[in-house]
Structure formats: C-alpha cells, structure tokens
N, C-alpha and C positions, 0 to 999 in steps of 0.2 A: 561663383559666377551666377548672375541673375538669369532666370529663365523667363522673365517678363518680356513682353514684346515692345520694342521701342515705337514711339509715335511722335508725331509733330502736333503739339498742343497749340491751338489758336484760340485766344480769348476774344470776346466781342465779335463772334464770327457769324452772327445771324443776318448781318446786312452791311452795306457800305464797304469800307477798305477791308474789314475782316473777312466778309464773304469773297471779295475779289482776291485776297491773299490765300483763302482756302482753295479757290479754283486754280490759282497759279501753282501752289505747291502740289495739288492733285495732278496737274498736268505733268509734273516732273516725278511722279510716282512715289511720293512721300505718303506713308500711311498716316491718316489724320485723325485727331480727336478734337472735335468742335464744341466750344463751350460758350454759352451765353445764358441769359435769363429766359429767352423766348424759345421753349423747346419745339413748338410747331414749326417755327421758321428755320430752326436748325435742321429738323428733319426734312423740310422741303428742300433746303440746300443740299443736304446729304443724298437725297434722291436725285436731284439734278446732276450732282457730280457722278453718281453711279450710272445715270442714264447716258452720260457722255463716254462711257466705257472705262472709268476709273474705279478703283476699290471704293466701296461706300465707306465714308468716315464714320467713326464711332461719335456718338453725341451724348453729351451730359449738360443738363440744365443746372446752372448754379448762379447765385448772386455773389459776385466777387467783391462787392462793396461792403461786405460783412466778414469779420474773422471766421464766423461759423461757416460761411459759404465756402471759404477756401479750404478749411479743414474737411468739410464734407466732399468737396471735389477731390481732394488728396485721397480720401478713403475710397471713393468710388473708382479712381484710377487703379488703385492697388487691388480692389475687389475684382475688376475686370482682367487682371493679369497683365496690365500695361505699365510702362514707365516712359517718362518724358525724355526724349533725346534732343528735340528741338522745341524751344519755347518761343511763341510769338505772342508778345504782350500787346495786344491791340485794344483791349477794352479801355474806354475812357469817355469822360464827359466834360462839358464846358458850360459856361453860363455868362451871358452878356449883361453888363450893368456895372455901376460904380459899387465897390466893395462895401462901402458904408450903407448902401441902400438895399443890398441883397440879402436874403435870408441866411443866417449864420449856418444852420444845419445843411443847406444845399451847397454852400461853399465848402464846408468841411467834407462833404460827400465827394467833391472833386479830388481833394487830397487823398481820401480814403481809397478811391478806385484808381486814380491816375498815378499815385505814388506808393501808398502803403501796400495795396494789393500786388502792384508790379513788383515791388521789392520782395514781398513775401513769396510769391510764386517763383521768382528768380532764385532766391536763396534756398527755398524749399526743395527745388528740383535740381539744384546745381551738381550734386554728386552724380546723378544719372546722366546729366548733360556732359559732364567732364569724362565719364566712363565710356560714353559713346563717341566722344570727340564730336559732339553735335554743335549746337549754337543757340543764341538768344537774338531774336530780332524784336527790338522795342520800337513801337510806332510812336514818334514824337511829333514834332511840327516845326515849321519855321518860326513859330511863336516862341520856341525855346531859345531863340538867339536874341530876343529883345524884350524889354518890359512892355506890358500891355495895359495902360490905362483903359478902362472899360471892360477888360477881361483879365484883371490882375492875377487872380488866383490860378486861372487856366494857364496863362503864360508862365507863371512861376513853376507850375507843376511840370510843364514840358521842359523848362530849363533844368529841372532836377533830373528828368528822364535823360536828356542829352548828356549831362555831367556824369551821371552814374554809368551810362552805356560806354562812354569813352574811357572811364577808369577800369570797367571790367574788361573791356577790349584789350587794354594793356596787361592787366593781371592774368587773363586766361589765354593769351595768344600762345604762350609756351606749351600749354596743355592741348593745343590743337583745337580749341574752341573758338568758333566764330561769334563775335558779339557786334551788333550793328544797330544804329539808330536810323530809322526811316523818317525823314523829316519833310513831309508834303507841305505845299501851300494849301489853299482852299480846295476842297474836294466836294462837289455837290452830292451830298448824302443826307440821310435823315438827321445827322449831327447838327446841321444848321437849324432845323426846326426845334429840336430839343434844347439847344443852347440859346434860343430866342434871337438868332441871327437873320436879319432880312436877306433876301437872296442877292442883293446888290451891295452887301456890306464890304466885300473885298473887291479890288479891281479884277475885272474879268480875265486880264491877260496872265494872272497868276494861277488861275484854275487849271486843274488837270482831272481827267476822269479817273475813277477808282481802279479800272483795270490796268491803265497805264502806270499809275502809282505802284500797284502791286507787282507788275512785271519788272519795273525798274528796281523796286525794293528787293525782289527775289534775286535778281541778277547781281546787285551790289552786295547783298548778304552772302550769297554763295561764292562771290569773288573775294571775300575777306575784307570788304571795305568797313571802315569804322562809322562813317556818316554817308548816308545817301539822301540827296535833295533833288527830287525829280523836277526838271525844267530849268533852263538857264536863267530866266527872270527870278525864280525862287532862290537859286544859288546866289545871285547878286544881292538879294535881300538878306541873306545870312551874313554876307560879307560887309555890308554897309554899317551895322553897329560896331564893327571892329575898326572901321576906318573913319567913323564920324564921332564927334563929341557926344558923350552920353546924354547930355542935357538937351542937345538938338534932336536926338532919336526920340526921347521922351516927349518933347514938344510936338513933334510931327505926329506921333502916334495918338497923343491926347487930342490934337487938333482934329484928326480924322474922326476919332470916336465922338467928339462933341458935335462935329458937322453931321454925322450920321444920326445922332441922337435928336438933334433939332429936326431932322427930316422925317422922323417917325411920328 
C-alpha cells in the first residue's frame, strides 16, 4: 500500500481555465498540485488560494511540451511523496492560420502538448488514479466536434482529446474512475492572444467566463458525465455537425475563417 499523499494535478494552471479549475477544486477541498511553465504565476495563484482559507497547493514548474519535461515532473512528484489521484489535463495551445502557411515546428508543438503530453500523463499516472478510484478531466473544446479550416491542427487535436476521453470513460467506468471531457466554447483568456485570435473571431453569444466553465466542468466531472459542454448555444454547436452534411459544415467554417482573414 502506497504511503504517498494523493493530489489533484492540474496542468496549465497558471492562468485562464486552468487557474479557474484550480480555484474550483480548492473550494471543494481537493489537495492540489499546480503545474505550468511560469513558476511565479503558479506561486501567486497558490498564495491566493491559501489566502481564501484553503490548503496551499503544491507547485511545480515544468515544460510539458517536451518528453524530458514530463519525466522531470514525474520524478519531482515522487520526490515530494505525492501521487496523482485526479488528473486535470488543461495545458494546451492553438494557432490561427492556414496549415500550409504556418510554421511546421509550431504546429507540431500543438500535437506535442495537446495530444502527446495529455496521453503520456494519462497513461503514466493511470495506476495511481485507478487505485484511488479518482478521475481524469481533459479540457477539450467544441472545436473537437468539427473540422476547422483556419485552425486545422488545433481542431484535430481536440477531436483526439474527445475521442480518447470517451473511450477511457467506457474502459475505466467499472474501476470507479471518472473520465470526462470539458468542451467549452470561446473563453476570454490569454489563449486568444497566444493563438493569434482577434477578440471578435468567435460569435460573442458562444463565450463563457472561465469561472463558469470551471464550475460546470467540475460539477459534470464529479457527477460522472462523459462530456460537459457549458452553455446551451455551445451544446447546439456540438450537435450540428452530427445533423448536417459534413461538406456543409466545412464550407461554413471555411467561409467564416476567410471572412475573418479578410477583415484583419
């Protein structure tokens, strides 16, 4: 029997949805381990959580976009006498532009972080998650339900996340493990700036604040849901590709991308 202390590991926790999820899990008294590249921001968030009367989260700085970063994170967790019981795979990046025109290395970095790192962390910590009958919350997007001309690799990466989550939800249900994909629409965070997205790229009626997304994600995850899509409008968006011819979906998304591109 392991004597290590179980924690909820949240990646990409320094800002945006990750920080909002950290606050939400802290409010429900989960011991936290926050991971991101920016250690100063992680410590600032940990101090804020402690100031609100919750246990101060542990903090580890790591670059999960590299295999070495994940290995070093695993070693640091073991060295601190911790083990993962709940994994929140929130770290992710995107990039706006036509695939043929974008830098190859930057597009492969999307796959490395959004897919390879998520899969590595999930499988690496699965034994302890199963042992604690914990869970895995993967932050995907409504982008995972439709192809995305103008953000082709990002949309494809989120489709992978949704598919993997649904399969693991089924495989691990008998073990008492919760596996859920949180699929928000646009959330005003630093992700927009880093991805090169103008503030008006998406319809405003689809947008939800990070704290609301985190709250609904936590409730759905703890409730054993397979997929959580915050907002009625966003839920409709995930259904349209299933009810509409694929060629029409592609044409509409491509039209909007070209319209936005001409406006920039």
